Backbone of each chain as ProteinMPNN parsed JSONL, in Angstrom:
{"seq_chain_A": "MTTDCIFCKIVAGEAKAEVVYQDDLVTAFRDTHPVGPTHILIVPNQHITAVSQAEAQHESALGRLFLAARKIAEMEQIQQGGYRLIVNTGPNGGQTVFHLHMHLIGGKRMRYPMG", "coords_chain_A": {"N_chain_A": [[119.689, 21.52, 54.882], [116.178, 21.802, 54.583], [113.94, 19.625, 53.456], [111.34, 20.236, 52.456], [111.285, 22.973, 52.28], [110.858, 25.897, 50.572], [112.656, 28.115, 50.317], [115.113, 26.934, 51.014], [115.35, 25.285, 48.858], [115.684, 27.13, 46.811], [118.033, 28.318, 47.533], [119.688, 26.153, 47.147], [119.586, 25.966, 44.4], [117.517, 24.501, 43.327], [115.026, 25.253, 42.97], [113.056, 27.65, 41.119], [114.082, 30.949, 40.876], [114.795, 34.522, 40.779], [117.781, 34.982, 41.281], [119.833, 37.385, 42.79], [122.097, 37.75, 44.16], [124.591, 35.924, 45.89], [126.539, 34.275, 48.418], [128.852, 32.693, 50.577], [127.331, 32.529, 52.86], [124.769, 33.653, 52.629], [121.842, 34.125, 50.502], [120.243, 35.906, 47.899], [117.178, 36.939, 46.375], [114.611, 38.008, 44.055], [111.452, 39.103, 45.334], [108.477, 37.524, 44.51], [106.057, 38.792, 44.73], [106.224, 41.778, 44.698], [106.321, 44.681, 46.821], [107.11, 47.111, 46.245], [109.275, 49.198, 43.932], [111.801, 48.123, 44.152], [112.181, 44.933, 45.588], [113.491, 42.639, 47.464], [114.429, 39.502, 48.706], [116.464, 38.37, 51.297], [118.255, 35.683, 52.49], [119.495, 33.407, 55.008], [121.811, 30.952, 54.105], [121.749, 28.51, 55.414], [119.256, 26.681, 57.016], [117.145, 28.524, 59.053], [114.491, 28.732, 61.076], [113.083, 30.992, 62.146], [113.452, 34.274, 63.546], [113.014, 33.839, 66.186], [114.185, 31.43, 66.641], [116.861, 31.763, 66.341], [120.248, 31.221, 66.97], [123.463, 31.506, 68.765], [125.38, 30.416, 67.022], [124.528, 31.274, 64.558], [125.219, 33.858, 64.178], [127.162, 35.153, 62.458], [126.109, 34.679, 59.928], [123.601, 35.961, 60.107], [124.508, 38.609, 60.507], [125.655, 38.938, 58.03], [123.484, 39.241, 56.4], [122.93, 41.991, 56.438], [125.157, 43.061, 55.365], [125.038, 42.026, 52.742], [122.633, 43.317, 52.05], [123.427, 45.888, 51.892], [125.265, 45.769, 49.621], [123.468, 44.888, 47.598], [121.694, 46.968, 47.526], [123.283, 48.935, 46.413], [123.778, 47.756, 43.913], [121.24, 47.883, 43.01], [120.907, 50.479, 42.77], [119.791, 52.051, 44.773], [120.938, 53.077, 47.005], [121.385, 55.733, 47.631], [118.879, 56.86, 47.629], [117.615, 55.426, 49.653], [116.194, 52.857, 51.785], [114.228, 50.234, 53.223], [114.542, 47.657, 55.584], [113.104, 44.638, 56.563], [112.157, 42.203, 58.87], [110.082, 39.58, 59.491], [108.348, 37.917, 62.155], [106.524, 35.273, 63.32], [102.923, 35.15, 64.004], [101.804, 37.916, 64.486], [103.794, 39.407, 63.307], [103.509, 38.658, 60.671], [104.833, 36.618, 59.331], [105.233, 34.291, 56.698], [106.655, 32.445, 55.314], [108.579, 29.925, 56.483], [111.421, 30.113, 56.8], [113.889, 32.002, 57.869], [113.949, 35.359, 56.683], [114.989, 38.417, 55.179], [113.41, 41.322, 54.127], [114.17, 43.486, 51.627], [113.349, 46.586, 50.694], [112.736, 49.116, 48.454], [112.986, 52.219, 46.414], [110.748, 53.664, 46.703], [108.975, 55.913, 48.812], [108.862, 55.0, 52.214], [106.247, 53.98, 54.479], [105.111, 56.009, 57.294], [103.573, 56.215, 60.49], [105.672, 53.261, 61.073], [105.29, 49.619, 61.038]], "CA_chain_A": [[118.503, 21.847, 54.03], [114.91, 21.174, 54.958], [113.459, 19.176, 52.076], [110.086, 20.81, 52.051], [111.373, 24.413, 52.405], [111.006, 26.535, 49.249], [113.818, 28.925, 50.311], [116.238, 25.998, 50.987], [115.505, 24.826, 47.447], [116.2, 28.284, 45.996], [119.521, 28.391, 47.905], [120.418, 25.024, 46.473], [119.424, 26.063, 43.0], [116.588, 23.422, 42.967], [113.709, 25.863, 42.701], [113.321, 28.816, 40.3], [114.013, 32.292, 41.393], [115.662, 35.461, 40.171], [118.779, 35.181, 42.296], [120.612, 38.566, 42.471], [123.381, 37.761, 45.035], [124.879, 34.675, 46.691], [127.858, 34.091, 48.91], [128.998, 31.473, 51.377], [126.385, 32.555, 54.017], [123.442, 34.176, 52.291], [121.329, 34.135, 49.113], [119.179, 36.93, 47.766], [116.397, 36.808, 45.143], [113.468, 38.91, 43.96], [110.177, 38.639, 45.727], [107.527, 37.371, 43.436], [104.969, 39.778, 44.938], [106.844, 42.97, 45.222], [105.464, 45.796, 47.319], [107.838, 48.385, 45.858], [110.095, 49.031, 42.742], [112.766, 47.022, 44.502], [111.742, 44.114, 46.745], [114.356, 41.463, 47.347], [114.518, 38.725, 49.903], [117.841, 37.839, 51.601], [118.03, 34.595, 53.416], [120.726, 32.643, 55.32], [121.839, 29.624, 53.289], [121.396, 27.512, 56.356], [117.783, 26.883, 57.435], [116.775, 28.985, 60.38], [113.015, 28.888, 60.881], [112.597, 32.313, 62.42], [114.32, 35.008, 64.533], [112.741, 33.146, 67.444], [114.998, 30.208, 66.703], [118.255, 32.104, 66.026], [121.228, 30.816, 67.986], [124.745, 32.206, 68.633], [126.099, 29.958, 65.872], [124.023, 31.884, 63.401], [125.474, 35.273, 64.338], [127.765, 35.701, 61.242], [125.126, 34.582, 58.771], [122.649, 37.052, 60.372], [125.125, 39.849, 60.216], [125.906, 39.045, 56.634], [122.225, 39.709, 55.738], [123.031, 43.417, 56.294], [126.233, 43.398, 54.375], [124.417, 41.713, 51.439], [121.638, 44.304, 51.786], [124.221, 47.077, 51.428], [125.75, 45.446, 48.298], [122.42, 44.78, 46.646], [121.2, 48.367, 47.374], [124.201, 49.568, 45.477], [123.517, 47.182, 42.64], [119.861, 48.379, 42.533], [121.058, 52.026, 42.772], [118.884, 52.674, 45.729], [121.753, 53.366, 48.2], [121.244, 57.131, 47.952], [117.465, 57.193, 47.888], [117.284, 54.767, 50.865], [115.441, 51.623, 51.711], [113.745, 49.628, 54.525], [114.819, 46.238, 55.829], [112.067, 44.115, 57.519], [112.189, 40.716, 59.17], [108.802, 39.28, 60.237], [108.421, 36.773, 63.038], [105.328, 34.759, 63.994], [101.616, 35.71, 63.509], [101.665, 39.382, 64.483], [104.752, 39.933, 62.348], [103.042, 38.343, 59.364], [105.748, 35.676, 58.645], [104.466, 33.345, 55.928], [107.558, 31.383, 54.84], [109.322, 29.638, 57.771], [112.883, 30.149, 56.663], [114.179, 33.44, 58.2], [114.253, 36.134, 55.541], [115.034, 39.906, 55.339], [112.896, 41.995, 52.989], [114.827, 44.751, 51.224], [112.262, 47.321, 49.942], [113.252, 50.524, 48.086], [112.488, 52.777, 45.211], [109.579, 54.477, 46.992], [108.956, 56.378, 50.186], [108.226, 54.044, 53.166], [105.196, 54.612, 55.332], [105.369, 56.306, 58.671], [104.433, 55.271, 61.309], [105.967, 51.935, 60.688], [104.754, 48.548, 61.809]], "C_chain_A": [[117.376, 21.103, 54.557], [114.237, 20.902, 53.697], [112.206, 19.789, 51.556], [110.063, 22.375, 52.101], [111.683, 25.067, 51.028], [112.307, 27.363, 49.221], [115.075, 28.051, 50.374], [116.5, 25.456, 49.547], [115.98, 25.914, 46.518], [117.678, 28.421, 46.31], [120.247, 27.343, 47.179], [120.316, 25.004, 44.91], [118.389, 24.994, 42.411], [115.205, 23.949, 42.735], [113.986, 27.139, 41.981], [113.2, 30.092, 41.107], [114.948, 33.192, 40.701], [116.689, 35.814, 41.187], [119.624, 36.398, 41.885], [121.926, 38.59, 43.234], [123.415, 36.406, 45.73], [126.296, 34.706, 47.169], [127.847, 32.874, 49.773], [127.965, 31.362, 52.528], [124.919, 32.907, 53.651], [123.109, 34.15, 50.84], [120.232, 35.193, 49.041], [118.466, 36.761, 46.38], [115.181, 37.736, 45.184], [112.214, 38.31, 44.502], [109.193, 38.558, 44.621], [106.312, 38.192, 43.54], [105.529, 41.057, 45.518], [105.909, 44.076, 45.716], [106.13, 47.205, 47.044], [108.659, 48.129, 44.573], [111.173, 48.027, 42.976], [112.225, 46.297, 45.596], [112.476, 42.764, 46.629], [114.409, 40.759, 48.756], [115.959, 38.206, 50.096], [117.679, 36.828, 52.64], [119.401, 33.946, 53.82], [120.709, 31.366, 54.581], [121.407, 28.439, 54.215], [119.97, 27.747, 56.801], [117.694, 27.242, 58.857], [115.3, 29.371, 60.227], [112.581, 30.348, 61.011], [113.609, 32.961, 63.316], [114.208, 34.273, 65.866], [113.572, 31.847, 67.666], [116.484, 30.421, 66.458], [119.116, 31.783, 67.263], [122.614, 31.533, 67.748], [125.548, 31.735, 67.446], [125.711, 30.554, 64.54], [124.464, 33.39, 63.228], [126.156, 35.878, 63.011], [126.851, 35.735, 60.121], [124.067, 35.733, 58.884], [123.284, 38.401, 60.104], [125.409, 40.05, 58.772], [124.684, 39.498, 55.749], [122.364, 41.195, 55.449], [124.019, 43.781, 55.268], [125.792, 43.089, 52.926], [123.409, 42.827, 51.045], [122.334, 45.599, 51.238], [124.629, 46.91, 49.955], [124.629, 45.559, 47.268], [121.793, 46.14, 46.453], [122.046, 49.11, 46.381], [124.008, 49.07, 44.029], [122.233, 47.694, 42.054], [119.855, 49.939, 42.44], [120.012, 52.664, 43.631], [119.6, 53.125, 47.088], [121.58, 54.795, 48.586], [119.84, 57.473, 48.389], [117.004, 56.548, 49.245], [116.342, 53.608, 50.691], [115.073, 51.122, 53.101], [113.983, 48.17, 54.518], [113.782, 45.767, 56.813], [112.256, 42.619, 57.613], [110.909, 40.449, 60.002], [108.977, 37.973, 61.002], [107.077, 36.477, 63.607], [104.086, 35.529, 63.414], [101.564, 37.251, 63.424], [102.67, 40.064, 63.505], [104.349, 39.748, 60.898], [104.003, 37.415, 58.587], [104.88, 34.626, 57.936], [105.296, 32.223, 55.393], [108.468, 31.176, 56.136], [110.743, 29.271, 57.551], [113.155, 31.663, 56.85], [114.533, 34.194, 56.899], [114.157, 37.613, 55.801], [114.452, 40.426, 53.972], [113.727, 43.325, 52.839], [113.907, 45.468, 50.326], [112.775, 48.748, 49.686], [112.579, 50.974, 46.787], [111.185, 53.582, 45.47], [109.721, 54.909, 48.472], [108.157, 55.416, 51.083], [107.217, 54.69, 53.971], [105.743, 54.957, 56.731], [103.995, 56.616, 59.268], [104.602, 53.89, 60.694], [105.144, 50.885, 61.375], [103.47, 48.108, 61.193]], "O_chain_A": [[117.498, 19.941, 54.946], [113.968, 21.814, 52.915], [112.006, 19.866, 50.343], [109.01, 23.002, 51.984], [112.711, 24.764, 50.424], [113.012, 27.334, 48.212], [116.075, 28.454, 49.781], [117.627, 25.22, 49.113], [116.63, 25.621, 45.515], [118.485, 28.624, 45.403], [121.323, 27.59, 46.635], [120.884, 24.144, 44.238], [118.403, 24.663, 41.225], [114.303, 23.204, 42.35], [115.057, 27.712, 42.18], [112.294, 30.25, 41.925], [115.869, 32.696, 40.052], [116.547, 36.809, 41.898], [120.092, 36.451, 40.747], [122.787, 39.419, 42.937], [122.385, 35.842, 46.098], [127.188, 35.114, 46.425], [126.906, 32.083, 49.708], [127.748, 30.288, 53.088], [123.978, 32.481, 54.321], [124.012, 34.153, 50.004], [119.425, 35.361, 49.955], [119.11, 36.477, 45.37], [114.782, 38.191, 46.256], [111.895, 37.159, 44.205], [109.094, 39.499, 43.834], [105.568, 38.315, 42.568], [105.323, 41.368, 46.691], [104.87, 44.36, 45.121], [105.727, 48.251, 47.555], [108.752, 46.98, 44.141], [111.447, 47.178, 42.128], [111.795, 46.934, 46.558], [112.129, 41.899, 45.825], [114.429, 41.406, 49.803], [116.572, 37.675, 49.169], [116.999, 37.088, 53.632], [120.343, 33.957, 53.027], [119.655, 30.744, 54.446], [120.762, 27.494, 53.76], [119.534, 28.889, 56.945], [118.065, 26.49, 59.758], [114.922, 30.194, 59.394], [111.854, 30.888, 60.176], [114.526, 32.302, 63.805], [115.197, 34.109, 66.581], [113.612, 31.289, 68.763], [117.269, 29.475, 66.375], [118.744, 32.043, 68.407], [122.867, 32.079, 66.674], [126.322, 32.511, 66.884], [126.406, 30.398, 63.535], [124.106, 34.053, 62.255], [125.767, 36.948, 62.541], [126.795, 36.728, 59.396], [123.709, 36.368, 57.892], [122.637, 39.268, 59.516], [125.416, 41.183, 58.292], [124.802, 40.009, 54.635], [121.981, 41.652, 54.372], [123.809, 44.651, 54.423], [126.144, 43.821, 52.001], [123.335, 43.227, 49.883], [121.882, 46.252, 50.297], [124.375, 47.793, 49.136], [124.773, 46.206, 46.231], [121.387, 46.468, 45.338], [121.513, 49.864, 45.568], [124.066, 49.841, 43.071], [122.097, 47.916, 40.851], [118.859, 50.556, 42.062], [119.419, 53.683, 43.275], [118.97, 53.474, 48.087], [121.618, 55.096, 49.779], [119.608, 58.228, 49.334], [116.104, 57.078, 49.897], [115.769, 53.391, 49.623], [115.631, 51.617, 54.081], [113.662, 47.491, 53.543], [113.577, 46.43, 57.83], [112.474, 41.901, 56.637], [110.709, 41.03, 61.069], [109.661, 37.054, 60.553], [106.509, 37.313, 64.309], [104.183, 36.376, 62.525], [101.297, 37.797, 62.353], [102.407, 41.139, 62.967], [104.744, 40.508, 60.015], [104.004, 37.41, 57.356], [103.908, 34.132, 58.509], [104.77, 31.165, 55.047], [108.999, 32.116, 56.728], [111.228, 28.253, 58.045], [112.689, 32.484, 56.061], [115.336, 33.704, 56.105], [113.308, 38.036, 56.586], [114.899, 40.058, 52.885], [113.921, 44.102, 53.773], [113.679, 44.984, 49.217], [113.184, 49.461, 50.603], [111.772, 50.278, 46.172], [110.6, 54.118, 44.529], [110.487, 54.331, 49.243], [107.01, 55.063, 50.809], [107.294, 55.903, 54.164], [106.659, 54.326, 57.258], [103.235, 57.282, 58.564], [103.777, 53.43, 59.904], [104.345, 51.23, 62.245], [102.828, 47.187, 61.697]]}, "seq_chain_B": "MTTDCIFCKIVAGEAKAEVVYQDDLVTAFRDTHPVGPTHILIVPNQHITAVSQAEAQHESALGRLFLAARKIAEMEQIQQGGYRLIVNTGPNGGQTVFHLHMHLIGGKRMRYPMG", "coords_chain_B": {"N_chain_B": [[132.972, 56.22, 70.006], [130.743, 58.767, 68.797], [130.73, 62.024, 69.45], [128.44, 63.69, 69.195], [126.236, 62.056, 68.986], [123.207, 60.843, 69.92], [122.44, 58.148, 70.383], [124.991, 56.921, 70.798], [125.618, 58.109, 73.17], [123.62, 57.013, 74.858], [124.405, 54.417, 74.815], [126.715, 54.659, 76.145], [125.845, 55.277, 78.661], [125.467, 57.874, 79.183], [123.388, 59.349, 78.396], [119.865, 59.664, 78.974], [117.777, 56.81, 79.093], [115.444, 54.08, 78.748], [116.923, 51.416, 79.242], [116.845, 48.074, 78.261], [118.34, 45.929, 77.621], [121.712, 44.935, 77.417], [124.88, 44.107, 76.02], [128.164, 42.929, 75.159], [128.288, 43.787, 72.543], [125.929, 45.051, 71.641], [123.131, 47.309, 72.436], [119.951, 47.833, 73.936], [116.917, 49.71, 74.102], [113.957, 51.408, 75.117], [111.813, 52.823, 72.647], [111.037, 56.224, 72.529], [108.8, 57.168, 71.312], [106.649, 55.171, 70.858], [105.274, 52.935, 68.45], [103.713, 50.725, 68.879], [102.529, 48.328, 71.368], [104.886, 47.092, 72.332], [107.908, 48.523, 71.621], [111.061, 48.641, 70.83], [114.431, 49.823, 70.565], [117.283, 48.516, 69.067], [120.671, 48.687, 69.088], [124.048, 48.763, 67.558], [126.826, 48.807, 69.69], [129.057, 50.074, 68.907], [129.587, 52.855, 66.826], [127.858, 52.927, 63.989], [126.907, 54.445, 61.095], [124.779, 53.894, 59.255], [123.018, 51.24, 57.464], [124.077, 51.43, 54.961], [126.679, 51.998, 55.415], [127.862, 49.831, 56.588], [130.348, 47.549, 57.308], [132.504, 44.604, 56.737], [133.838, 44.127, 59.138], [131.824, 44.622, 61.012], [130.166, 42.585, 61.135], [129.597, 40.619, 63.153], [128.486, 42.23, 65.226], [126.192, 43.095, 63.99], [124.861, 40.749, 63.47], [124.372, 40.045, 66.056], [122.342, 41.798, 66.796], [119.976, 40.465, 65.984], [120.007, 38.287, 67.666], [119.792, 39.526, 70.132], [117.243, 40.651, 69.779], [115.694, 38.345, 69.764], [116.09, 37.526, 72.383], [114.965, 39.688, 73.819], [112.373, 39.705, 72.87], [111.458, 37.493, 74.145], [111.653, 38.287, 76.829], [109.718, 40.301, 76.827], [107.63, 38.833, 76.38], [106.47, 38.39, 73.873], [107.157, 36.507, 72.071], [105.704, 34.414, 71.158], [103.387, 35.541, 70.082], [104.48, 37.057, 68.096], [106.377, 39.405, 66.037], [107.77, 42.39, 64.379], [110.837, 43.328, 62.798], [112.569, 46.153, 62.02], [114.712, 48.029, 59.906], [115.729, 51.147, 58.986], [116.928, 52.975, 56.301], [118.444, 55.808, 54.987], [116.676, 58.523, 53.067], [114.279, 57.493, 51.818], [113.747, 55.261, 53.333], [113.244, 56.359, 55.739], [114.9, 56.975, 57.827], [115.934, 58.631, 60.777], [117.679, 58.918, 62.865], [121.108, 58.883, 62.858], [122.609, 56.551, 63.591], [122.997, 53.326, 63.22], [120.078, 51.402, 63.76], [117.841, 48.897, 64.995], [114.381, 48.446, 64.837], [112.281, 46.904, 67.118], [109.207, 45.672, 67.003], [106.071, 44.905, 68.442], [103.208, 43.128, 69.875], [100.913, 43.775, 68.591], [99.017, 43.367, 65.631], [100.906, 43.498, 62.649], [100.969, 45.681, 59.736], [99.92, 44.794, 56.434], [100.122, 45.207, 52.956], [103.62, 45.419, 53.568], [106.055, 47.982, 54.173]], "CA_chain_B": [[131.842, 57.075, 70.213], [130.67, 60.045, 68.129], [130.324, 62.908, 70.57], [127.1, 64.307, 69.082], [125.319, 61.015, 68.627], [122.369, 60.512, 71.123], [122.486, 56.679, 70.656], [126.268, 56.61, 71.436], [125.434, 58.577, 74.589], [122.836, 56.07, 75.602], [125.258, 53.195, 74.991], [127.782, 54.957, 77.164], [125.186, 55.641, 79.901], [125.609, 59.394, 79.335], [122.085, 60.022, 78.09], [118.808, 58.91, 79.69], [116.961, 55.918, 78.318], [114.988, 52.9, 79.515], [117.659, 50.313, 78.667], [116.257, 46.8, 78.591], [119.297, 44.872, 77.373], [123.043, 45.401, 76.965], [125.982, 43.133, 76.11], [129.443, 43.536, 74.687], [128.114, 44.346, 71.15], [124.704, 45.798, 71.341], [122.382, 47.941, 73.562], [118.542, 47.941, 73.563], [116.223, 50.662, 74.982], [112.542, 51.669, 74.634], [111.564, 53.991, 71.769], [110.201, 57.242, 73.286], [107.612, 57.385, 70.559], [106.273, 53.742, 70.409], [104.13, 52.7, 67.514], [103.015, 49.514, 69.301], [102.624, 48.021, 72.771], [106.284, 46.905, 72.41], [108.646, 49.186, 70.586], [112.428, 48.783, 71.415], [115.469, 50.032, 69.581], [118.477, 47.717, 69.415], [121.769, 49.41, 68.275], [125.414, 48.245, 67.832], [127.498, 49.745, 70.698], [130.006, 50.844, 68.021], [128.833, 53.845, 65.965], [127.712, 52.726, 62.393], [125.897, 55.499, 60.603], [123.634, 53.333, 58.606], [123.366, 50.021, 56.729], [124.866, 51.827, 53.766], [128.092, 52.21, 55.814], [128.241, 48.655, 57.294], [131.56, 46.852, 56.771], [132.687, 43.269, 57.213], [134.205, 44.089, 60.594], [130.689, 44.884, 61.842], [129.253, 41.447, 60.96], [129.094, 40.018, 64.393], [127.57, 43.079, 65.943], [124.898, 43.164, 63.247], [124.199, 39.55, 63.737], [123.948, 40.091, 67.464], [121.028, 42.52, 66.85], [118.885, 39.522, 65.911], [120.039, 37.374, 68.914], [119.29, 40.382, 71.193], [115.881, 40.749, 69.468], [115.005, 37.1, 70.224], [115.967, 37.545, 73.898], [114.089, 40.772, 74.312], [111.021, 39.292, 72.593], [111.137, 36.516, 75.231], [111.506, 39.086, 78.003], [108.491, 41.087, 76.622], [106.538, 37.853, 76.234], [105.863, 38.521, 72.52], [107.815, 35.581, 71.236], [104.596, 33.509, 70.617], [102.519, 36.422, 69.225], [105.292, 37.564, 66.938], [106.877, 40.775, 65.967], [108.425, 42.844, 63.18], [112.031, 44.032, 62.937], [112.693, 47.096, 60.844], [115.907, 48.926, 59.916], [115.546, 52.108, 57.972], [118.257, 53.566, 55.691], [118.299, 56.922, 54.04], [115.408, 59.25, 53.044], [113.032, 56.627, 51.523], [113.611, 54.419, 54.419], [112.793, 57.252, 56.903], [115.956, 56.99, 58.91], [116.039, 59.951, 61.386], [118.858, 59.021, 63.696], [122.162, 58.28, 62.082], [123.362, 55.487, 64.299], [122.135, 52.255, 62.79], [119.188, 50.823, 64.77], [116.75, 47.973, 64.66], [113.211, 48.584, 65.645], [111.563, 45.654, 67.467], [107.788, 46.162, 67.284], [105.174, 43.795, 68.744], [102.011, 43.371, 70.684], [99.857, 44.119, 67.744], [99.186, 42.81, 64.244], [101.534, 44.478, 61.72], [100.287, 45.932, 58.446], [100.245, 44.199, 55.185], [101.429, 45.042, 52.585], [104.653, 46.091, 54.357], [106.873, 49.01, 53.452]], "C_chain_B": [[131.877, 58.35, 69.421], [130.027, 60.993, 69.093], [128.917, 63.501, 70.462], [125.981, 63.306, 68.774], [124.58, 60.599, 69.938], [122.444, 59.01, 71.44], [123.892, 56.243, 71.272], [126.261, 57.055, 72.852], [124.637, 57.663, 75.405], [123.602, 54.892, 75.861], [126.187, 53.345, 76.096], [127.13, 55.245, 78.577], [125.189, 57.074, 80.181], [124.28, 60.065, 78.963], [120.918, 59.089, 78.661], [118.05, 58.033, 78.666], [116.565, 54.749, 79.148], [115.698, 51.728, 78.859], [117.155, 48.966, 79.185], [117.232, 45.612, 78.401], [120.623, 45.484, 76.942], [124.043, 44.214, 77.05], [127.226, 43.764, 75.459], [129.274, 44.152, 73.297], [126.971, 45.203, 70.871], [123.979, 46.296, 72.657], [120.908, 48.158, 73.052], [117.857, 48.886, 74.553], [114.867, 50.943, 74.34], [112.525, 52.898, 73.739], [110.681, 54.974, 72.526], [108.918, 57.618, 72.521], [107.117, 56.082, 69.919], [105.113, 53.804, 69.465], [103.326, 51.38, 67.774], [103.277, 49.306, 70.74], [104.14, 47.765, 73.149], [107.029, 47.591, 71.303], [110.025, 49.527, 71.218], [113.339, 49.007, 70.279], [116.639, 49.263, 69.984], [119.575, 48.334, 68.537], [123.156, 48.727, 68.601], [126.042, 49.305, 68.764], [128.492, 50.615, 69.976], [129.153, 51.702, 67.078], [129.031, 53.349, 64.476], [126.592, 53.604, 62.033], [124.686, 54.857, 60.158], [124.06, 51.992, 57.887], [124.353, 50.279, 55.529], [126.405, 52.025, 54.13], [128.615, 50.919, 56.496], [129.405, 47.927, 56.519], [131.699, 45.437, 57.347], [133.12, 43.185, 58.659], [132.996, 44.291, 61.487], [129.75, 43.652, 61.814], [128.737, 40.779, 62.241], [128.154, 40.907, 65.198], [126.149, 43.131, 65.313], [124.16, 41.9, 63.4], [123.567, 39.415, 65.179], [122.635, 40.893, 67.655], [119.871, 41.506, 66.864], [118.869, 38.63, 67.184], [119.444, 38.185, 70.077], [117.727, 40.477, 70.972], [115.133, 39.535, 69.981], [114.931, 37.114, 71.773], [115.0, 38.548, 74.412], [112.614, 40.385, 74.055], [110.581, 38.336, 73.719], [110.862, 37.305, 76.57], [110.174, 39.828, 77.969], [107.278, 40.226, 76.39], [105.769, 38.035, 74.884], [106.443, 37.483, 71.561], [106.836, 34.593, 70.535], [103.751, 34.379, 69.584], [103.208, 36.876, 68.009], [105.529, 38.993, 66.969], [107.51, 41.106, 64.646], [109.741, 43.623, 63.529], [112.235, 44.909, 61.718], [114.03, 47.935, 61.096], [115.757, 49.805, 58.68], [116.792, 52.658, 57.581], [117.921, 54.641, 54.744], [116.86, 57.555, 53.966], [114.198, 58.379, 52.78], [112.749, 55.684, 52.666], [112.954, 55.085, 55.669], [113.663, 57.224, 58.042], [116.062, 58.423, 59.467], [117.191, 60.063, 62.38], [119.979, 58.274, 63.061], [123.228, 57.535, 62.835], [122.496, 54.237, 63.956], [121.394, 51.595, 63.916], [118.15, 49.933, 64.259], [115.532, 48.201, 65.509], [112.602, 47.194, 65.836], [110.163, 46.058, 67.875], [106.858, 44.956, 67.462], [104.039, 44.122, 69.579], [100.828, 43.783, 69.857], [100.094, 43.497, 66.374], [99.839, 43.881, 63.408], [100.807, 44.559, 60.381], [100.762, 45.055, 57.312], [99.483, 44.801, 54.021], [102.337, 45.957, 53.508], [105.207, 47.314, 53.492], [106.281, 50.447, 53.659]], "O_chain_B": [[132.926, 58.989, 69.352], [128.888, 60.784, 69.511], [128.273, 63.784, 71.473], [124.896, 63.7, 68.346], [125.18, 60.1, 70.891], [122.504, 58.625, 72.608], [123.962, 55.352, 72.118], [126.876, 56.396, 73.691], [124.929, 57.515, 76.592], [123.542, 54.339, 76.96], [126.464, 52.433, 76.875], [127.854, 55.432, 79.555], [124.938, 57.486, 81.313], [124.105, 61.257, 79.213], [121.08, 57.874, 78.772], [117.738, 58.459, 77.554], [117.226, 54.424, 80.134], [115.116, 51.091, 77.982], [117.053, 48.75, 80.393], [117.026, 44.506, 78.901], [120.644, 46.45, 76.18], [124.041, 43.444, 78.011], [127.296, 44.975, 75.25], [130.089, 44.993, 72.919], [127.01, 46.021, 69.952], [124.19, 45.788, 73.759], [120.676, 48.593, 71.924], [118.189, 48.865, 75.738], [114.682, 50.728, 73.142], [113.161, 53.904, 74.051], [109.672, 54.574, 73.106], [108.058, 58.318, 73.057], [107.143, 55.887, 68.703], [104.151, 54.556, 69.619], [102.428, 51.002, 67.022], [104.122, 49.982, 71.326], [104.579, 48.21, 74.209], [106.808, 47.275, 70.135], [110.178, 50.48, 71.982], [113.13, 48.503, 69.176], [117.014, 49.313, 71.155], [119.379, 48.475, 67.33], [123.391, 48.216, 69.696], [125.811, 50.506, 68.628], [128.746, 51.752, 70.373], [128.104, 51.263, 66.607], [130.108, 53.36, 63.878], [125.488, 53.531, 62.573], [123.603, 55.213, 60.623], [125.242, 51.682, 57.737], [125.244, 49.5, 55.191], [127.255, 52.19, 53.255], [129.757, 50.93, 56.955], [129.39, 47.752, 55.3], [131.062, 45.119, 58.351], [132.774, 42.22, 59.34], [133.15, 44.132, 62.698], [128.669, 43.683, 62.402], [127.561, 40.432, 62.349], [127.17, 40.441, 65.772], [125.12, 43.198, 65.985], [122.931, 41.919, 63.462], [122.516, 38.827, 65.434], [121.908, 40.648, 68.617], [118.918, 41.647, 67.631], [117.801, 38.282, 67.688], [118.702, 37.65, 70.901], [116.988, 40.383, 71.951], [114.059, 39.667, 70.568], [113.912, 36.782, 72.378], [114.274, 38.275, 75.367], [111.731, 40.673, 74.863], [109.439, 38.394, 74.174], [109.935, 36.979, 77.311], [109.547, 39.972, 79.018], [106.145, 40.679, 76.232], [104.555, 37.841, 74.823], [106.233, 37.581, 70.352], [107.13, 34.038, 69.477], [103.48, 33.985, 68.45], [102.578, 37.068, 66.969], [104.984, 39.731, 67.79], [107.772, 40.204, 63.85], [109.748, 44.461, 64.431], [112.097, 44.484, 60.571], [114.37, 48.406, 62.181], [115.672, 49.342, 57.543], [117.688, 52.824, 58.408], [117.184, 54.424, 53.783], [115.965, 57.16, 54.713], [113.182, 58.518, 53.462], [111.591, 55.354, 52.924], [112.257, 54.467, 56.474], [113.215, 57.433, 59.17], [116.262, 59.353, 58.685], [117.632, 61.166, 62.703], [119.813, 57.097, 62.742], [124.434, 57.775, 62.775], [121.35, 54.156, 64.4], [121.995, 51.253, 64.934], [117.604, 50.169, 63.18], [115.602, 48.164, 66.738], [112.429, 46.425, 64.89], [109.942, 46.681, 68.913], [106.901, 44.048, 66.632], [103.874, 45.273, 69.982], [99.793, 44.123, 70.428], [101.219, 43.149, 66.013], [99.413, 45.035, 63.428], [100.126, 43.623, 59.963], [101.919, 44.636, 57.28], [98.259, 44.898, 54.105], [101.946, 46.979, 54.074], [104.854, 47.557, 52.338], [106.826, 51.42, 53.138]]}, "name": "protein", "num_of_chains": 2, "seq": "MTTDCIFCKIVAGEAKAEVVYQDDLVTAFRDTHPVGPTHILIVPNQHITAVSQAEAQHESALGRLFLAARKIAEMEQIQQGGYRLIVNTGPNGGQTVFHLHMHLIGGKRMRYPMGMTTDCIFCKIVAGEAKAEVVYQDDLVTAFRDTHPVGPTHILIVPNQHITAVSQAEAQHESALGRLFLAARKIAEMEQIQQGGYRLIVNTGPNGGQTVFHLHMHLIGGKRMRYPMG"}
């Protein structure tokens, strides 16, 4: 845990969030500024700053993000309608919290073109 | 391999694509309709239709997508500028090829709000 990281604090139960899923590798909670009817953040429990810092040892936790997304989409009943998963890295990506996180957005039609 | 899947054919070297990275679990190639200066698709070598079909056995391959994204971003020299990773699932996500794929988009500022 990085002591000044808000997502590490949420993982540890030391900061308030609406947690919807947690297992040994990842934790998911609702985004406080949702951009769609469903907007959930899924994070590795271990602090990884960004995709640009991901190492081989993180492979399982990073894969688990997708398995958690599938489960949460079923819980949210958006598995049929569909959803978009987004991970931002660095300035052009628009990353604002420096603990790697996957956005799960659904309940509306996503824009095309993407990006 | 699913015989009518274009991405399976690219993985197997049986369909034309500009492959930029390949290892034991994933293959990456340029999107033929790029939405940014860098637009690369990273796919598991094994056929997984969508995130909604991902199983525990796919965890390593799905994690590897991120590790490949990191490597490719370094090759494309967008690791400092940043990038966005997107995986679409189902109609609302806008998924059009039914072999799970991660979009790596960079070289420009991504839109906000996302989705």
